LUMMAR-780124 format. One record per atom (N, C-alpha, C): residue in one letter; x, y, z. Coordinates in steps of 0.05 Angstrom, whole numbers, padded with zeros to 5 digits, always signed. Example, Ala and Ser with C-alpha at 12.3 -4.5 7.8 and 13.67 -1.06 7.14 Angstrom:
BEGIN
a+00264-00114+00156a+00246-00090+00156a+00264-00066+00156s+00257-00045+00142s+00273-00021+00143s+00258+00001+00157
//
This chain:
BEGIN
m-02426+00499-00520m-02403+00496-00540m-02404+00515-00560l-02427+00522-00572l-02430+00542-00592l-02421+00571-00584a-02428+00576-00556a-02419+00603-00546a-02387+00606-00546r-02377+00581-00536r-02349+00582-00533r-02332+00586-00559r-02347+00572-00582r-02333+00572-00607r-02337+00600-00620k-02361+00614-00616k-02362+00641-00624k-02343+00662-00608a-02335+00657-00582a-02318+00670-00566a-02293+00669-00578l-02283+00645-00585l-02256+00637-00594l-02251+00651-00621v-02275+00649-00640v-02272+00662-00668v-02267+00692-00665l-02282+00705-00641l-02282+00732-00639l-02255+00741-00629a-02245+00723-00611a-02213+00729-00599a-02194+00726-00621l-02198+00703-00638l-02180+00704-00664l-02180+00729-00681g-02205+00738-00686g-02210+00761-00705g-02197+00788-00693l-02201+00788-00666l-02192+00814-00657l-02159+00812-00656t-02147+00790-00648t-02119+00783-00652t-02106+00793-00678a-02120+00782-00699a-02114+00786-00726a-02112+00818-00731l-02137+00832-00721l-02141+00859-00729l-02122+00877-00712c-02112+00866-00690c-02086+00881-00673c-02065+00878-00689l-02060+00856-00701l-02033+00850-00714l-02034+00868-00743v-02058+00872-00755v-02059+00887-00778v-02054+00915-00773c-02068+00923-00752c-02063+00954-00744c-02037+00959-00733a-02023+00943-00723a-01993+00945-00710a-01976+00947-00739s-01982+00929-00755s-01963+00927-00781s-01968+00952-00793a-01993+00963-00799a-01999+00988-00814a-01988+01011-00797r-01987+01012-00770r-01972+01032-00756r-01942+01033-00758a-01933+01013-00758a-01902+01011-00763a-01894+01020-00790q-01911+01009-00809q-01904+01018-00839q-01912+01048-00844g-01925+01060-00826g-01933+01088-00829g-01915+01104-00818f-01897+01096-00797f-01879+01109-00783f-01855+01113-00804p-01841+01136-00802p-01847+01158-00787p-01865+01176-00804e-01879+01192-00788e-01900+01210-00803e-01889+01239-00805r-01865+01247-00791r-01852+01273-00793r-01822+01264-00792p-01805+01285-00788p-01777+01284-00784p-01770+01269-00760v-01750+01252-00759v-01741+01239-00736v-01718+01254-00725r-01715+01257-00698r-01693+01268-00684r-01677+01247-00670i-01645+01249-00678i-01629+01232-00661i-01616+01251-00639i-01618+01248-00615i-01607+01265-00594i-01582+01253-00585v-01563+01268-00588v-01536+01262-00582v-01528+01277-00555p-01525+01263-00533p-01520+01280-00508p-01493+01289-00502f-01481+01295-00526f-01451+01304-00524f-01444+01326-00544a-01423+01338-00542a-01416+01362-00557a-01413+01355-00587p-01414+01367-00608p-01413+01361-00638p-01381+01354-00642g-01377+01337-00661g-01351+01328-00667g-01337+01308-00652g-01351+01295-00637g-01341+01274-00623g-01351+01248-00632a-01342+01224-00623a-01346+01196-00634a-01379+01194-00636v-01393+01201-00616v-01421+01193-00617v-01437+01210-00639d-01430+01238-00638d-01441+01260-00661d-01431+01242-00689d-01408+01235-00695d-01395+01224-00720d-01413+01199-00727l-01421+01183-00712l-01434+01158-00715l-01460+01166-00723a-01473+01182-00706a-01502+01193-00711a-01506+01201-00737r-01488+01218-00745r-01487+01229-00776r-01487+01211-00797i-01469+01189-00791i-01467+01167-00811i-01492+01153-00813v-01502+01143-00790v-01526+01125-00788v-01550+01140-00793g-01555+01165-00783g-01577+01183-00789g-01581+01189-00817a-01560+01192-00836a-01563+01200-00863a-01578+01176-00879k-01570+01152-00871k-01579+01125-00884k-01606+01121-00873l-01612+01126-00847l-01638+01121-00838l-01660+01141-00851g-01651+01163-00855g-01670+01184-00872g-01677+01171-00898n-01659+01159-00912n-01666+01146-00939n-01689+01124-00934a-01684+01107-00912a-01699+01085-00908a-01727+01093-00898f-01729+01115-00885f-01755+01125-00869f-01770+01145-00890r-01752+01152-00911r-01764+01174-00928r-01774+01199-00914q-01759+01204-00890q-01767+01229-00877q-01738+01239-00870p-01736+01266-00863p-01708+01276-00851p-01704+01263-00826v-01675+01256-00822v-01666+01248-00793v-01646+01267-00786v-01654+01284-00763v-01640+01305-00754v-01623+01295-00731v-01599+01305-00731v-01580+01300-00704v-01579+01326-00688e-01587+01323-00665e-01589+01347-00646e-01571+01341-00620n-01551+01359-00619n-01533+01358-00595n-01545+01369-00570h-01547+01354-00548h-01553+01366-00521h-01534+01356-00500a-01509+01372-00504a-01491+01364-00482a-01490+01374-00455g-01481+01359-00434g-01480+01367-00410g-01486+01343-00386a-01474+01349-00365a-01483+01327-00344a-01478+01299-00349g-01455+01293-00366g-01446+01271-00370g-01461+01252-00390g-01479+01265-00405g-01501+01253-00421g-01525+01255-00413n-01531+01262-00386n-01559+01262-00372n-01576+01282-00385l-01567+01307-00393l-01585+01325-00406l-01600+01315-00430g-01586+01302-00448g-01594+01294-00473g-01614+01273-00468a-01607+01257-00448a-01624+01233-00443a-01648+01240-00429d-01648+01263-00414d-01675+01270-00400d-01692+01284-00425v-01681+01294-00442v-01697+01304-00467v-01712+01282-00477v-01702+01258-00483v-01713+01236-00495v-01732+01226-00475a-01729+01221-00447a-01744+01208-00431a-01772+01223-00431k-01772+01251-00435k-01795+01264-00431k-01807+01274-00459s-01800+01260-00478s-01812+01262-00506s-01832+01241-00511a-01847+01248-00534a-01872+01234-00539a-01865+01204-00548p-01874+01182-00534p-01868+01151-00542p-01879+01146-00568d-01868+01158-00588d-01877+01151-00617d-01855+01146-00639g-01831+01143-00627g-01810+01136-00643g-01795+01156-00659h-01805+01181-00653h-01796+01205-00673h-01771+01219-00656t-01764+01212-00629t-01743+01219-00616t-01727+01195-00604i-01704+01194-00616i-01684+01172-00609i-01659+01181-00594l-01653+01170-00573l-01630+01173-00560l-01603+01155-00567q-01583+01172-00578q-01560+01151-00584q-01537+01161-00564t-01531+01139-00548t-01514+01146-00525t-01492+01123-00524t-01479+01124-00503t-01454+01107-00498t-01463+01085-00473n-01443+01074-00463n-01446+01058-00437n-01448+01077-00414g-01446+01102-00417g-01450+01121-00399g-01477+01118-00386q-01499+01111-00405q-01527+01104-00397q-01529+01085-00378a-01507+01067-00376a-01507+01044-00353a-01494+01049-00332i-01478+01075-00332i-01461+01082-00308i-01477+01098-00292s-01494+01117-00301s-01507+01142-00289s-01523+01131-00263p-01540+01110-00261p-01553+01100-00242p-01537+01097-00218s-01511+01086-00221s-01495+01080-00198s-01481+01106-00190l-01479+01124-00205l-01462+01147-00201l-01474+01172-00189y-01501+01177-00194y-01511+01202-00189y-01531+01197-00162r-01531+01214-00145r-01552+01210-00122r-01579+01216-00130a-01584+01232-00153a-01610+01231-00162a-01609+01238-00193l-01624+01226-00210l-01629+01234-00237l-01656+01243-00243p-01660+01258-00264p-01686+01268-00271p-01702+01246-00287f-01692+01225-00291f-01703+01202-00304f-01693+01176-00294d-01711+01154-00299d-01704+01125-00288d-01690+01113-00314a-01665+01106-00314a-01651+01097-00335a-01663+01070-00348v-01674+01055-00331v-01689+01031-00337v-01717+01035-00344m-01734+01044-00330m-01763+01050-00333m-01768+01070-00353d-01754+01090-00358d-01764+01111-00377d-01754+01107-00404f-01740+01085-00408f-01730+01080-00439f-01734+01054-00445v-01733+01049-00475v-01734+01023-00485v-01709+01020-00499p-01695+01000-00495p-01667+00994-00511p-01679+00983-00539v-01669+00997-00559v-01675+00989-00584v-01655+00973-00597t-01628+00980-00602t-01609+00966-00612t-01578+00976-00604q-01560+00955-00600q-01532+00967-00598q-01521+00972-00623l-01510+00992-00628l-01502+01002-00655l-01476+00992-00659v-01456+00996-00643v-01429+00986-00645v-01418+00977-00623a-01394+00963-00623a-01376+00957-00602a-01349+00971-00609s-01334+00985-00591s-01313+01000-00595s-01291+00995-00575t-01267+01003-00581t-01247+01005-00559t-01237+01036-00555l-01228+01038-00532l-01216+01065-00525l-01183+01063-00524v-01172+01085-00525v-01138+01087-00524v-01133+01105-00507l-01113+01098-00491l-01101+01115-00473l-01077+01129-00490v-01079+01158-00490v-01062+01173-00506v-01048+01195-00488a-01025+01203-00497a-01009+01227-00489a-01006+01248-00504a-01005+01271-00494a-00994+01296-00510a-00968+01289-00517p-00958+01304-00546p-00934+01299-00552p-00908+01306-00536g-00914+01323-00520g-00890+01334-00504g-00887+01317-00478l-00904+01299-00469l-00902+01283-00448l-00879+01262-00454p-00857+01259-00437p-00838+01245-00442p-00843+01215-00435v-00866+01201-00447v-00873+01174-00443v-00879+01162-00467a-00872+01138-00473a-00881+01123-00494a-00897+01099-00492s-00904+01092-00468s-00918+01068-00462s-00936+01074-00436t-00953+01055-00432t-00970+01055-00408t-00951+01051-00382e-00936+01035-00384e-00913+01029-00361e-00896+01056-00355e-00889+01066-00377e-00872+01090-00371e-00890+01114-00357l-00918+01115-00366l-00934+01137-00355l-00936+01129-00327i-00941+01101-00322i-00946+01097-00291i-00921+01101-00273a-00898+01098-00285a-00872+01105-00272a-00869+01133-00270l-00876+01152-00286l-00876+01177-00286l-00896+01189-00265a-00921+01178-00266a-00944+01187-00246a-00935+01180-00216k-00919+01158-00215k-00913+01147-00186k-00891+01169-00179s-00873+01178-00194s-00855+01196-00189s-00861+01228-00184r-00888+01233-00194r-00899+01259-00191r-00928+01257-00181p-00933+01245-00153p-00964+01236-00147p-00978+01267-00150g-01002+01265-00160g-01019+01285-00166g-01015+01308-00179r-00990+01308-00192r-00980+01327-00208r-00985+01329-00240l-00994+01304-00250l-00998+01301-00275l-01032+01302-00277n-01040+01308-00302n-01070+01317-00305n-01080+01298-00329y-01107+01295-00331y-01117+01282-00355y-01144+01295-00362g-01150+01296-00388g-01174+01306-00399g-01199+01287-00394s-01220+01293-00384s-01246+01280-00374s-01266+01297-00387s-01288+01281-00398s-01310+01292-00408s-01334+01291-00389g-01332+01291-00363g-01352+01292-00342g-01350+01269-00323v-01357+01275-00302v-01354+01252-00280v-01375+01229-00289g-01363+01203-00291g-01381+01183-00294g-01381+01176-00324n-01375+01192-00341n-01374+01185-00370n-01355+01164-00377p-01360+01148-00395p-01340+01123-00399p-01310+01130-00402l-01305+01152-00410l-01275+01162-00415l-01265+01163-00386h-01280+01183-00373h-01271+01187-00344h-01270+01161-00327l-01290+01143-00329l-01290+01120-00310l-01268+01103-00318t-01265+01099-00344t-01239+01081-00353t-01213+01093-00345m-01210+01118-00343m-01185+01129-00337m-01182+01124-00303e-01207+01124-00288e-01205+01121-00261e-01199+01090-00256m-01210+01073-00271m-01202+01049-00269m-01171+01041-00274i-01160+01055-00292i-01133+01050-00298i-01117+01060-00273k-01124+01081-00263k-01112+01095-00238k-01113+01077-00215f-01137+01065-00211f-01140+01044-00189f-01124+01022-00193a-01126+01010-00217a-01110+00987-00218a-01078+00991-00217a-01073+01014-00228a-01040+01020-00231a-01031+01031-00201g-01050+01041-00187g-01040+01054-00160g-01028+01086-00166i-01040+01098-00185i-01028+01125-00188i-01047+01149-00184d-01037+01170-00180d-01057+01194-00179d-01054+01214-00201i-01073+01216-00217i-01071+01237-00236i-01101+01252-00238e-01096+01279-00236e-01119+01295-00228e-01133+01302-00258p-01164+01299-00255p-01181+01305-00281p-01181+01333-00285v-01187+01339-00312v-01191+01366-00323v-01218+01363-00337p-01235+01376-00331p-01263+01374-00345p-01262+01386-00373y-01278+01373-00393y-01281+01385-00419y-01311+01372-00427r-01322+01386-00452r-01347+01379-00457r-01352+01352-00478g-01328+01343-00488g-01331+01319-00502g-01304+01310-00512d-01301+01287-00526d-01274+01279-00534d-01260+01295-00555a-01277+01309-00571a-01261+01325-00593a-01248+01352-00579q-01260+01358-00558q-01247+01382-00542q-01223+01371-00525i-01220+01347-00516i-01202+01333-00503i-01176+01333-00523n-01185+01321-00545n-01164+01316-00564n-01149+01343-00573t-01162+01363-00573t-01153+01390-00578t-01134+01401-00557a-01145+01395-00532a-01127+01402-00509a-01104+01389-00505l-01103+01366-00513l-01079+01347-00511l-01058+01355-00531m-01068+01363-00558m-01048+01372-00578m-01037+01401-00569a-01053+01416-00556a-01045+01439-00545a-01028+01440-00521g-01028+01415-00508g-01008+01416-00481g-01024+01425-00458e-01055+01429-00462e-01068+01438-00437e-01069+01414-00416v-01070+01389-00427v-01071+01367-00409v-01052+01347-00421e-01043+01329-00404e-01021+01309-00408e-01032+01284-00421v-01049+01273-00410v-01060+01247-00419v-01089+01246-00416a-01102+01223-00430a-01131+01219-00432a-01137+01193-00441v-01158+01182-00433v-01172+01158-00450v-01193+01171-00470v-01191+01167-00493v-01208+01175-00514v-01216+01152-00535p-01237+01159-00547p-01248+01139-00569p-01226+01134-00591l-01223+01110-00601l-01202+01105-00623l-01213+01120-00645a-01241+01118-00648a-01254+01134-00675a-01242+01159-00683t-01243+01177-00658t-01236+01206-00667t-01207+01210-00661s-01194+01194-00648s-01164+01199-00639s-01144+01187-00662l-01156+01164-00681l-01137+01150-00694l-01123+01169-00718p-01139+01189-00730p-01121+01205-00750p-01101+01220-00734l-01106+01231-00711l-01087+01246-00697l-01065+01233-00686i-01067+01208-00680i-01046+01188-00675i-01031+01182-00700a-01045+01180-00723a-01028+01173-00745a-01009+01194-00756a-01019+01220-00749a-01007+01245-00756a-00985+01253-00738g-00982+01238-00717g-00960+01245-00694g-00969+01266-00675k-00996+01274-00678k-01004+01295-00661k-01012+01286-00628l-01016+01260-00628l-01022+01248-00603l-01006+01220-00602r-00996+01214-00580r-00982+01188-00577r-00998+01169-00563a-01002+01143-00576a-01019+01124-00569a-00999+01104-00546l-01011+01102-00520l-00995+01092-00502l-01008+01062-00498g-01033+01054-00503g-01046+01028-00499g-01075+01032-00502v-01084+01006-00518v-01113+01005-00520v-01126+00991-00493t-01150+00995-00489t-01163+00987-00467t-01177+00960-00470s-01179+00951-00494s-01192+00924-00501s-01174+00899-00490a-01185+00876-00492a-01171+00854-00484a-01150+00846-00505r-01157+00855-00531r-01140+00845-00550r-01128+00872-00567r-01107+00873-00581r-01097+00892-00596r-01119+00900-00616s-01119+00923-00626s-01139+00936-00646s-01122+00932-00675a-01139+00924-00692a-01129+00919-00721a-01117+00948-00732a-01129+00969-00719a-01126+00996-00730a-01097+01004-00718l-01091+00994-00699l-01066+00999-00685l-01050+00977-00675p-01041+00958-00695p-01031+00931-00689p-01004+00935-00669d-00990+00953-00672d-00967+00959-00660d-00969+00968-00632v-00992+00977-00623v-00996+00990-00598v-01007+00967-00579p-00992+00963-00557p-00999+00940-00541p-01024+00945-00526t-01038+00927-00514t-01062+00932-00495t-01050+00945-00469i-01064+00954-00452i-01057+00965-00428i-01050+00942-00408a-01061+00920-00415a-01057+00895-00397a-01029+00881-00403e-01023+00887-00432e-00995+00879-00439e-00971+00894-00427n-00977+00921-00422n-00955+00942-00417n-00965+00955-00395g-00966+00948-00371g-00969+00962-00346g-00989+00953-00327v-01013+00945-00335v-01032+00936-00317v-01045+00910-00322a-01034+00888-00313a-01043+00862-00319a-01068+00855-00316g-01084+00841-00331g-01112+00834-00332g-01132+00857-00339f-01122+00881-00344f-01142+00905-00347f-01154+00901-00374a-01180+00902-00377a-01195+00904-00403a-01218+00920-00400s-01226+00935-00419s-01251+00952-00416s-01259+00961-00446s-01284+00956-00453s-01290+00960-00481s-01316+00982-00478s-01324+00996-00499s-01345+01013-00499s-01366+01003-00521w-01390+01018-00519w-01407+01014-00541w-01426+01039-00545q-01439+01038-00567q-01464+01059-00571q-01488+01045-00578g-01511+01057-00569g-01539+01045-00577g-01560+01068-00576f-01581+01057-00586f-01607+01070-00593f-01626+01064-00566f-01639+01085-00559f-01655+01079-00537f-01682+01102-00547v-01706+01090-00538v-01731+01111-00543v-01746+01114-00519p-01765+01129-00519p-01780+01135-00495p-01795+01108-00486a-01798+01105-00462a-01818+01080-00451a-01845+01085-00464r-01856+01063-00470r-01884+01062-00477r-01887+01068-00509t-01863+01070-00522t-01863+01071-00549t-01872+01043-00561p-01894+01046-00580p-01904+01018-00591p-01882+00998-00596r-01886+00972-00594r-01864+00954-00596r-01859+00950-00628d-01882+00953-00643d-01881+00951-00674d-01864+00975-00683i-01864+00998-00676i-01845+01019-00680i-01815+01014-00674v-01816+01007-00648v-01789+00998-00637v-01774+00977-00656d-01791+00960-00662d-01779+00933-00682d-01772+00945-00707r-01789+00968-00716r-01783+00978-00745r-01754+00995-00747i-01750+01009-00723i-01728+01025-00721i-01704+01007-00716q-01705+00987-00706q-01685+00966-00702q-01680+00952-00728r-01699+00943-00743r-01694+00928-00767r-01680+00947-00788e-01690+00971-00791e-01676+00993-00810e-01649+00997-00803t-01645+01000-00776t-01617+01007-00766t-01596+00983-00772a-01605+00960-00768a-01593+00939-00771a-01584+00935-00806k-01603+00942-00820k-01597+00942-00847k-01573+00962-00856v-01578+00987-00842v-01557+01007-00846v-01531+01001-00838l-01530+00986-00816l-01503+00978-00808l-01488+00958-00824q-01504+00942-00839q-01492+00925-00854q-01490+00929-00886a-01498+00955-00890a-01492+00965-00917a-01462+00970-00923p-01454+00958-00946p-01423+00959-00952p-01410+00983-00948d-01420+01008-00955d-01408+01030-00952d-01404+01042-00922v-01429+01035-00908v-01429+01041-00879v-01407+01021-00867r-01405+00998-00872r-01386+00978-00859r-01357+00993-00863g-01352+00998-00889g-01327+01012-00892g-01320+01035-00875r-01339+01052-00873r-01335+01077-00859r-01332+01071-00827l-01347+01050-00819l-01345+01041-00789l-01317+01029-00784a-01307+01011-00804a-01282+00999-00805a-01261+01020-00802a-01261+01042-00817a-01242+01062-00815a-01239+01076-00788l-01261+01077-00776l-01267+01086-00746l-01261+01066-00728s-01253+01042-00732s-01247+01018-00712s-01273+01013-00694y-01296+01014-00714y-01321+01006-00699y-01329+00976-00708e-01341+00962-00690e-01349+00939-00699e-01382+00936-00699p-01394+00936-00723p-01422+00937-00725p-01438+00913-00711v-01461+00921-00696v-01474+00899-00679v-01505+00895-00691g-01522+00916-00686g-01549+00917-00693g-01566+00895-00681s-01559+00891-00656s-01573+00871-00638s-01606+00875-00636t-01620+00855-00631t-01649+00859-00629t-01656+00874-00603p-01679+00884-00600p-01685+00897-00573p-01682+00880-00548q-01691+00855-00555q-01690+00835-00531q-01659+00831-00523e-01641+00829-00546e-01612+00824-00536e-01603+00848-00524f-01605+00872-00534f-01597+00898-00525f-01605+00901-00496e-01631+00895-00489e-01641+00901-00464e-01624+00883-00443a-01622+00854-00453a-01606+00836-00433a-01578+00850-00428y-01565+00859-00449y-01536+00868-00447y-01535+00892-00430f-01556+00910-00436f-01557+00934-00419f-01559+00930-00393r-01578+00911-00383r-01582+00904-00353r-01555+00893-00340s-01539+00876-00360s-01517+00867-00347s-01494+00890-00346e-01495+00906-00361e-01477+00933-00360e-01485+00946-00337l-01507+00950-00327l-01519+00965-00305l-01503+00951-00282a-01503+00923-00280a-01494+00912-00257a-01461+00914-00259r-01450+00910-00280r-01420+00912-00281r-01410+00940-00273f-01423+00962-00282f-01416+00987-00277f-01417+00995-00245a-01441+00985-00232a-01442+00989-00207a-01419+00980-00195g-01409+00958-00198g-01386+00947-00186g-01363+00964-00188v-01360+00972-00216v-01336+00989-00222v-01336+01016-00206v-01357+01030-00204v-01361+01056-00189v-01356+01055-00163k-01366+01032-00150k-01358+01025-00122k-01328+01017-00118q-01318+01004-00138q-01286+00998-00135q-01271+01021-00138a-01278+01042-00153a-01263+01067-00156a-01268+01089-00138h-01286+01083-00116h-01293+01099-00096h-01303+01130-00105i-01319+01127-00124i-01328+01154-00134i-01353+01162-00115p-01351+01184-00105p-01372+01191-00087p-01399+01195-00102p-01422+01196-00092p-01448+01201-00104p-01448+01230-00114q-01456+01233-00144q-01453+01263-00153q-01482+01271-00150d-01485+01302-00148d-01511+01313-00149d-01519+01327-00176
//
């Protein structure tokens, strides 16, 4: 009995010591500048949000938070940088739901999207918008569908890489509407917007966050939002489901991931500080102006959501008949 009591006391003491060490480790983090890896070109929706959140996290961490762009392969190049980084919380991947698309799209990836990362938090939920170049003679999704059916294979759209959410959402629209529009690749949504304004491409699905000022200025024409409900930022623009493709709905998100084996106390610290940033009044104001809904979910909540998105997009890729990519 005495031996068992001593063993219990020792076990409790070791547990308490581990908790104290974990707390100290989390409070001591970060020990040097933190990198947020954005796997897309500068000037796009992910880059914009990273710089808003990163500046505030730098204040919370009392260390510089540096945004690095590693564009290419639909976001996979930047993701691979993070997957192969030290699991100490000093390298964070900020990406889109493309992270949930890649496993179903590519024949092989240099990382495992599930096993090589820890989901930290969903930053925001957002909507995408189907837009047209000013010179294209359409004012609605319905008119675009009619024009595309009269010119099969002759219209084109801007895409930021095979399997990117912008590309996949456009492919979903094409499949649902029964139309054929050819993709033209660009490095990111900022470049797509520029190409639309220049008339290099005719339509595209782009983030509302970066296209809203251009729509307001008349440089792009909004045809429909991809969400199930109209956007408060564009109340007069119907959903795609309302005007051309009944039942259509697709939303987007951005989130933080860190390398696998990052200590849980550090993961929790990053999530807590990020959630506080997202609720700061000035940040909420900037997010509202970009038509973002702040989330700040826990690691457990985001992991469950991410796994559900993996399953959902596996069905979407199959439905769109997109062949495996190399």
